[in-house]
N, CA, C and O atoms as a printed pandas DataFrame, in Angstrom:
     atom_number atom_name residue_name chain_id  residue_number  x_coord  y_coord  z_coord
0              1         N          MET        A               1   -9.509  -24.162  -13.640
1              2        CA          MET        A               1   -8.427  -24.255  -12.666
2              3         C          MET        A               1   -8.675  -25.456  -11.774
3              4         O          MET        A               1   -9.804  -25.696  -11.346
4              5         N          ASP        A               2   -7.629  -26.205  -11.494
5              6        CA          ASP        A               2   -7.746  -27.357  -10.606
6              7         C          ASP        A               2   -8.074  -26.907   -9.201
7              8         O          ASP        A               2   -7.703  -25.809   -8.787
8              9         N          ASP        A               3   -8.767  -27.753   -8.474
9             10        CA          ASP        A               3   -9.124  -27.439   -7.088
10            11         C          ASP        A               3   -7.933  -27.756   -6.185
11            12         O          ASP        A               3   -7.887  -28.807   -5.546
12            13         N          ASN        A               4   -6.976  -26.839   -6.140
13            14        CA          ASN        A               4   -5.775  -27.043   -5.339
14            15         C          ASN        A               4   -5.686  -26.075   -4.169
15            16         O          ASN        A               4   -4.630  -25.934   -3.552
16            17         N          GLY        A               5   -6.791  -25.410   -3.867
17            18        CA          GLY        A               5   -6.793  -24.482   -2.743
18            19         C          GLY        A               5   -6.546  -23.038   -3.121
19            20         O          GLY        A               5   -6.644  -22.153   -2.272
20            21         N          TRP        A               6   -6.227  -22.781   -4.384
21            22        CA          TRP        A               6   -5.933  -21.416   -4.811
22            23         C          TRP        A               6   -7.088  -20.781   -5.574
23            24         O          TRP        A               6   -6.959  -19.652   -6.049
24            25         N          ASP        A               7   -8.217  -21.481   -5.704
25            26        CA          ASP        A               7   -9.318  -20.943   -6.484
26            27         C          ASP        A               7   -9.922  -19.684   -5.864
27            28         O          ASP        A               7  -10.517  -18.880   -6.582
28            29         N          TRP        A               8   -9.787  -19.492   -4.559
29            30        CA          TRP        A               8  -10.274  -18.269   -3.920
30            31         C          TRP        A               8   -9.548  -17.048   -4.466
31            32         O          TRP        A               8  -10.122  -15.962   -4.548
32            33         N          PHE        A               9   -8.278  -17.228   -4.840
33            34        CA          PHE        A               9   -7.487  -16.120   -5.353
34            35         C          PHE        A               9   -7.985  -15.700   -6.731
35            36         O          PHE        A               9   -8.088  -14.505   -7.008
36            37         N          GLU        A              10   -8.286  -16.633   -7.574
37            38        CA          GLU        A              10   -8.789  -16.333   -8.909
38            39         C          GLU        A              10  -10.123  -15.603   -8.851
39            40         O          GLU        A              10  -10.344  -14.666   -9.618
40            41         N          ALA        A              11  -11.004  -16.008   -7.970
41            42        CA          ALA        A              11  -12.310  -15.360   -7.871
42            43         C          ALA        A              11  -12.165  -13.883   -7.519
43            44         O          ALA        A              11  -12.906  -13.055   -8.049
44            45         N          GLU        A              12  -11.245  -13.540   -6.653
45            46        CA          GLU        A              12  -11.016  -12.143   -6.277
46            47         C          GLU        A              12  -10.557  -11.328   -7.478
47            48         O          GLU        A              12  -11.004  -10.198   -7.670
48            49         N          ASN        A              13   -9.668  -11.895   -8.286
49            50        CA          ASN        A              13   -9.170  -11.177   -9.456
50            51         C          ASN        A              13  -10.278  -10.875  -10.451
51            52         O          ASN        A              13  -10.236   -9.843  -11.121
52            53         N          GLU        A              14  -11.264  -11.747  -10.563
53            54        CA          GLU        A              14  -12.338  -11.543  -11.519
54            55         C          GLU        A              14  -13.247  -10.381  -11.130
55            56         O          GLU        A              14  -13.929   -9.825  -11.990
56            57         N          THR        A              15  -13.271  -10.005   -9.854
57            58        CA          THR        A              15  -14.151   -8.930   -9.427
58            59         C          THR        A              15  -13.540   -7.551   -9.642
59            60         O          THR        A              15  -14.246   -6.551   -9.511
60            61         N          LEU        A              16  -12.266   -7.463   -9.965
61            62        CA          LEU        A              16  -11.626   -6.170  -10.185
62            63         C          LEU        A              16  -11.965   -5.650  -11.573
63            64         O          LEU        A              16  -12.209   -6.425  -12.498
64            65         N          SER        A              17  -11.977   -4.350  -11.704
65            66        CA          SER        A              17  -12.313   -3.741  -12.988
66            67         C          SER        A              17  -11.202   -3.985  -14.003
67            68         O          SER        A              17  -10.075   -4.328  -13.645
68            69         N          GLU        A              18  -11.538   -3.803  -15.258
69            70        CA          GLU        A              18  -10.576   -4.017  -16.333
70            71         C          GLU        A              18   -9.422   -3.021  -16.282
71            72         O          GLU        A              18   -8.287   -3.385  -16.589
72            73         N          ASN        A              19   -9.690   -1.771  -15.900
73            74        CA          ASN        A              19   -8.624   -0.768  -15.893
74            75         C          ASN        A              19   -7.753   -0.863  -14.647
75            76         O          ASN        A              19   -6.721   -0.196  -14.572
76            77         N          GLY        A              20   -8.141   -1.671  -13.674
77            78        CA          GLY        A              20   -7.313   -1.903  -12.497
78            79         C          GLY        A              20   -7.290   -0.780  -11.493
79            80         O          GLY        A              20   -6.427   -0.771  -10.614
80            81         N          SER        A              21   -8.201    0.170  -11.583
81            82        CA          SER        A              21   -8.159    1.307  -10.667
82            83         C          SER        A              21   -8.636    0.962   -9.269
83            84         O          SER        A              21   -8.368    1.708   -8.328
84            85         N          ASP        A              22   -9.340   -0.156   -9.112
85            86        CA          ASP        A              22   -9.870   -0.489   -7.793
86            87         C          ASP        A              22   -9.007   -1.483   -7.022
87            88         O          ASP        A              22   -9.365   -1.860   -5.906
88            89         N          HIS        A              23   -7.901   -1.907   -7.576
89            90        CA          HIS        A              23   -7.078   -2.890   -6.869
90            91         C          HIS        A              23   -6.401   -2.309   -5.633
91            92         O          HIS        A              23   -6.105   -3.046   -4.692
92            93         N          TRP        A              24   -6.152   -1.015   -5.619
93            94        CA          TRP        A              24   -5.555   -0.400   -4.430
94            95         C          TRP        A              24   -6.526   -0.450   -3.258
95            96         O          TRP        A              24   -6.139   -0.798   -2.142
96            97         N          GLN        A              25   -7.773   -0.107   -3.505
97            98        CA          GLN        A              25   -8.767   -0.165   -2.428
98            99         C          GLN        A              25   -9.009   -1.605   -2.006
99           100         O          GLN        A              25   -9.140   -1.879   -0.813
100          101         N          ALA        A              26   -9.070   -2.526   -2.953
101          102        CA          ALA        A              26   -9.281   -3.930   -2.608
102          103         C          ALA        A              26   -8.176   -4.434   -1.688
103          104         O          ALA        A              26   -8.421   -5.259   -0.808
104          105         N          CYS        A              27   -6.975   -3.943   -1.892
105          106        CA          CYS        A              27   -5.839   -4.362   -1.070
106          107         C          CYS        A              27   -5.874   -3.744    0.319
107          108         O          CYS        A              27   -5.627   -4.437    1.306
108          109         N          PHE        A              28   -6.175   -2.457    0.414
109          110        CA          PHE        A              28   -6.045   -1.751    1.690
110          111         C          PHE        A              28   -7.368   -1.503    2.404
111          112         O          PHE        A              28   -7.382   -0.860    3.453
112          113         N          ASP        A              29   -8.484   -1.997    1.862
113          114        CA          ASP        A              29   -9.785   -1.800    2.492
114          115         C          ASP        A              29  -10.065   -2.824    3.592
115          116         O          ASP        A              29  -10.994   -2.640    4.378
116          117         N          SER        A              30   -9.293   -3.879    3.657
117          118        CA          SER        A              30   -9.493   -4.908    4.681
118          119         C          SER        A              30   -8.817   -4.499    5.989
119          120         O          SER        A              30   -8.045   -3.542    6.024
120          121         N          ASP        A              31   -9.112   -5.227    7.054
121          122        CA          ASP        A              31   -8.446   -4.967    8.335
122          123         C          ASP        A              31   -6.937   -5.162    8.210
123          124         O          ASP        A              31   -6.155   -4.369    8.733
124          125         N          ALA        A              32   -6.538   -6.220    7.516
125          126        CA          ALA        A              32   -5.110   -6.485    7.340
126          127         C          ALA        A              32   -4.445   -5.374    6.534
127          128         O          ALA        A              32   -3.344   -4.937    6.872
128          129         N          GLY        A              33   -5.103   -4.914    5.474
129          130        CA          GLY        A              33   -4.555   -3.831    4.663
130          131         C          GLY        A              33   -4.423   -2.541    5.442
131          132         O          GLY        A              33   -3.438   -1.818    5.296
132          133         N          ALA        A              34   -5.422   -2.247    6.278
133          134        CA          ALA        A              34   -5.362   -1.040    7.110
134          135         C          ALA        A              34   -4.219   -1.132    8.106
135          136         O          ALA        A              34   -3.560   -0.131    8.391
136          137         N          LYS        A              35   -3.977   -2.326    8.639
137          138        CA          LYS        A              35   -2.868   -2.506    9.584
138          139         C          LYS        A              35   -1.523   -2.337    8.887
139          140         O          LYS        A              35   -0.600   -1.744    9.444
140          141         N          VAL        A              36   -1.416   -2.856    7.676
141          142        CA          VAL        A              36   -0.173   -2.694    6.911
142          143         C          VAL        A              36    0.075   -1.220    6.625
143          144         O          VAL        A              36    1.190   -0.731    6.805
144          145         N          LEU        A              37   -0.955   -0.510    6.182
145          146        CA          LEU        A              37   -0.805    0.914    5.887
146          147         C          LEU        A              37   -0.453    1.705    7.140
147          148         O          LEU        A              37    0.387    2.604    7.088
148          149         N          ALA        A              38   -1.084    1.383    8.264
149          150        CA          ALA        A              38   -0.764    2.057    9.528
150          151         C          ALA        A              38    0.678    1.774    9.945
151          152         O          ALA        A              38    1.365    2.656   10.460
152          153         N          ASP        A              39    1.130    0.547    9.722
153          154        CA          ASP        A              39    2.509    0.190   10.056
154          155         C          ASP        A              39    3.493    0.963    9.178
155          156         O          ASP        A              39    4.503    1.462    9.674
156          157         N          LEU        A              40    3.207    1.065    7.885
157          158        CA          LEU        A              40    4.065    1.843    6.989
158          159         C          LEU        A              40    4.103    3.309    7.402
159          160         O          LEU        A              40    5.164    3.933    7.407
160          161         N          GLU        A              41    2.937    3.854    7.747
161          162        CA          GLU        A              41    2.891    5.247    8.202
162          163         C          GLU        A              41    3.717    5.432    9.468
163          164         O          GLU        A              41    4.473    6.397    9.580
164          165         N          ARG        A              42    3.579    4.528   10.408
165          166        CA          ARG        A              42    4.306    4.645   11.674
166          167         C          ARG        A              42    5.818    4.606   11.446
167          168         O          ARG        A              42    6.564    5.358   12.074
168          169         N          HIS        A              43    6.261    3.736   10.556
169          170        CA          HIS        A              43    7.701    3.588   10.331
170          171         C          HIS        A              43    8.309    4.708    9.489
171          172         O          HIS        A              43    9.457    5.096    9.706
172          173         N          PHE        A              44    7.542    5.229    8.529
173          174        CA          PHE        A              44    8.145    6.144    7.570
174          175         C          PHE        A              44    7.597    7.564    7.592
175          176         O          PHE        A              44    8.261    8.474    7.096
176          177         N          LEU        A              45    6.409    7.784    8.151
177          178        CA          LEU        A              45    5.854    9.134    8.184
178          179         C          LEU        A              45    5.935    9.762    9.562
179          180         O          LEU        A              45    6.035   10.984    9.679
180          181         N          HIS        A              46    5.892    8.956   10.596
181          182        CA          HIS        A              46    5.813    9.485   11.959
182          183         C          HIS        A              46    7.112    9.300   12.741
183          184         O          HIS        A              46    7.104    9.307   13.972
184          185         N          THR        A              47    8.206    9.139   12.042
185          186        CA          THR        A              47    9.514    9.046   12.686
186          187         C          THR        A              47   10.464   10.010   11.991
187          188         O          THR        A              47   10.211   10.451   10.870
188          189         N          ALA        A              48   11.541   10.325   12.657
189          190        CA          ALA        A              48   12.526   11.249   12.085
190          191         C          ALA        A              48   13.922   10.655   12.216
191          192         O          ALA        A              48   14.204    9.881   13.130
192          193         N          LEU        A              49   14.772   11.028   11.301
193          194        CA          LEU        A              49   16.176   10.648   11.395
194          195         C          LEU        A              49   16.871   11.593   12.365
195          196         O          LEU        A              49   16.411   12.713   12.592
196          197         N          GLY        A              50   17.948   11.149   12.919
197          198        CA          GLY        A              50   18.706   11.987   13.839
198          199         C          GLY        A              50   19.446   13.096   13.122
199          200         O          GLY        A              50   19.532   13.093   11.894
200          201         N          PRO        A              51   19.988   14.053   13.879
201          202        CA          PRO        A              51   20.678   15.195   13.272
202          203         C          PRO        A              51   21.965   14.806   12.543
203          204         O          PRO        A              51   22.461   15.573   11.717
204          205         N          ASP        A              52   22.506   13.636   12.835
205          206        CA          ASP        A              52   23.742   13.213   12.174
206          207         C          ASP        A              52   23.483   12.282   10.989
207          208         O          ASP        A              52   24.405   11.613   10.522
208          209         N          ALA        A              53   22.249   12.230   10.499
209          210        CA          ALA        A              53   21.914   11.367    9.364
210          211         C          ALA        A              53   22.630   11.856    8.109
211          212         O          ALA        A              53   22.745   13.056    7.862
212          213         N          SER        A              54   23.102   10.903    7.334
213          214        CA          SER        A              54   23.796   11.258    6.096
214          215         C          SER        A              54   22.792   11.710    5.036
215          216         O          SER        A              54   21.589   11.471    5.143
216          217         N          THR        A              55   23.321   12.360    4.026
217          218        CA          THR        A              55   22.480   12.797    2.917
218          219         C          THR        A              55   21.814   11.597    2.249
219          220         O          THR        A              55   20.639   11.656    1.886
220          221         N          ALA        A              56   22.560   10.520    2.091
221          222        CA          ALA        A              56   21.997    9.318    1.470
222          223         C          ALA        A              56   20.847    8.756    2.298
223          224         O          ALA        A              56   19.840    8.318    1.741
224          225         N          ALA        A              57   20.985    8.765    3.619
225          226        CA          ALA        A              57   19.915    8.275    4.492
226          227         C          ALA        A              57   18.675    9.157    4.382
227          228         O          ALA        A              57   17.550    8.658    4.397
228          229         N          ILE        A              58   18.878   10.453    4.272
229          230        CA          ILE        A              58   17.754   11.380    4.121
230          231         C          ILE        A              58   17.045   11.140    2.791
231          232         O          ILE        A              58   15.815   11.127    2.742
232          233         N          TRP        A              59   17.796   10.951    1.726
233          234        CA          TRP        A              59   17.195   10.677    0.418
234          235         C          TRP        A              59   16.424    9.364    0.443
235          236         O          TRP        A              59   15.324    9.271   -0.100
236          237         N          MET        A              60   17.007    8.352    1.075
237          238        CA          MET        A              60   16.343    7.054    1.167
238          239         C          MET        A              60   15.037    7.186    1.944
239          240         O          MET        A              60   14.014    6.632    1.541
240          241         N          ARG        A              61   15.069    7.911    3.046
241          242        CA          ARG        A              61   13.864    8.104    3.854
242          243         C          ARG        A              61   12.806    8.866    3.066
243          244         O          ARG        A              61   11.622    8.535    3.143
244          245         N          GLU        A              62   13.211    9.873    2.318
245          246        CA          GLU        A              62   12.251   10.645    1.531
246          247         C          GLU        A              62   11.600    9.779    0.460
247          248         O          GLU        A              62   10.406    9.916    0.194
248          249         N          GLY        A              63   12.369    8.893   -0.152
249          250        CA          GLY        A              63   11.796    7.974   -1.138
250          251         C          GLY        A              63   10.765    7.049   -0.518
251          252         O          GLY        A              63    9.709    6.808   -1.104
252          253         N          LYS        A              64   11.064    6.533    0.660
253          254        CA          LYS        A              64   10.116    5.659    1.363
254          255         C          LYS        A              64    8.861    6.431    1.750
255          256         O          LYS        A              64    7.745    5.929    1.609
256          257         N          ARG        A              65    9.048    7.646    2.235
257          258        CA          ARG        A              65    7.916    8.486    2.631
258          259         C          ARG        A              65    7.023    8.778    1.422
259          260         O          ARG        A              65    5.797    8.702    1.514
260          261         N          ALA        A              66    7.645    9.111    0.296
261          262        CA          ALA        A              66    6.886    9.403   -0.916
262          263         C          ALA        A              66    6.110    8.173   -1.391
263          264         O          ALA        A              66    4.980    8.299   -1.864
264          265         N          LEU        A              67    6.704    6.997   -1.268
265          266        CA          LEU        A              67    6.026    5.773   -1.675
266          267         C          LEU        A              67    4.796    5.507   -0.809
267          268         O          LEU        A              67    3.738    5.159   -1.332
268          269         N          VAL        A              68    4.923    5.666    0.500
269          270        CA          VAL        A              68    3.788    5.455    1.407
270          271         C          VAL        A              68    2.676    6.453    1.096
271          272         O          VAL        A              68    1.503    6.081    1.064
272          273         N          LEU        A              69    3.031    7.705    0.871
273          274        CA          LEU        A              69    2.017    8.712    0.539
274          275         C          LEU        A              69    1.330    8.407   -0.794
275          276         O          LEU        A              69    0.127    8.628   -0.934
276          277         N          GLN        A              70    2.079    7.906   -1.762
277          278        CA          GLN        A              70    1.489    7.535   -3.057
278          279         C          GLN        A              70    0.523    6.363   -2.890
279          280         O          GLN        A              70   -0.553    6.363   -3.488
280          281         N          ILE        A              71    0.891    5.375   -2.094
281          282        CA          ILE        A              71   -0.007    4.248   -1.828
282          283         C          ILE        A              71   -1.297    4.749   -1.193
283          284         O          ILE        A              71   -2.388    4.332   -1.583
284          285         N          LYS        A              72   -1.174    5.646   -0.212
285          286        CA          LYS        A              72   -2.369    6.199    0.437
286          287         C          LYS        A              72   -3.244    6.947   -0.565
287          288         O          LYS        A              72   -4.466    6.800   -0.551
288          289         N          ARG        A              73   -2.627    7.749   -1.436
289          290        CA          ARG        A              73   -3.394    8.501   -2.441
290          291         C          ARG        A              73   -4.137    7.566   -3.388
291          292         O          ARG        A              73   -5.313    7.780   -3.684
292          293         N          LEU        A              74   -3.455    6.536   -3.858
293          294        CA          LEU        A              74   -4.090    5.599   -4.784
294          295         C          LEU        A              74   -5.235    4.844   -4.116
295          296         O          LEU        A              74   -6.279    4.633   -4.733
296          297         N          ALA        A              75   -5.050    4.441   -2.876
297          298        CA          ALA        A              75   -6.106    3.720   -2.156
298          299         C          ALA        A              75   -7.298    4.632   -1.899
299          300         O          ALA        A              75   -8.442    4.195   -2.023
300          301         N          GLU        A              76   -7.054    5.884   -1.544
301          302        CA          GLU        A              76   -8.148    6.822   -1.283
302          303         C          GLU        A              76   -8.863    7.221   -2.568
303          304         O          GLU        A              76  -10.086    7.360   -2.579
304          305         N          ARG        A              77   -8.116    7.406   -3.642
305          306        CA          ARG        A              77   -8.730    7.780   -4.921
306          307         C          ARG        A              77   -9.603    6.640   -5.432
307          308         O          ARG        A              77  -10.686    6.882   -5.964
308          309         N          SER        A              78   -9.148    5.412   -5.278
309          310        CA          SER        A              78   -9.949    4.268   -5.692
310          311         C          SER        A              78  -11.227    4.186   -4.874
311          312         O          SER        A              78  -12.281    3.822   -5.398
312          313         N          ALA        A              79  -11.139    4.521   -3.595
313          314        CA          ALA        A              79  -12.323    4.482   -2.734
314          315         C          ALA        A              79  -13.324    5.555   -3.145
315          316         O          ALA        A              79  -14.533    5.357   -3.025
316          317         N          ALA        A              80  -12.828    6.685   -3.627
317          318        CA          ALA        A              80  -13.708    7.785   -4.019
318          319         C          ALA        A              80  -14.364    7.542   -5.375
319          320         O          ALA        A              80  -15.426    8.096   -5.657
320          321         N          ASP        A              81  -13.739    6.717   -6.218
321          322        CA          ASP        A              81  -14.285    6.461   -7.570
322          323         C          ASP        A              81  -15.542    5.632   -7.527
323          324         O          ASP        A              81  -16.119    5.333   -8.572
């Protein structure tokens, strides 16, 4: 790879396992990753829609909530492996 400033990115990819199970922890184990996860939790897990929310809004919120919980599960499972 040419020395164009992106070689740091390639080195990180080489340290991940072949099956890719540790990439979730590699992403969320840093300070920045923890802040992103905390921000997602704050926006989608620790807030509620109002009583006049439409069914579509509730479904959309549930999908977002499920995605954040899945990300947390994958990051925690990778950390435990």
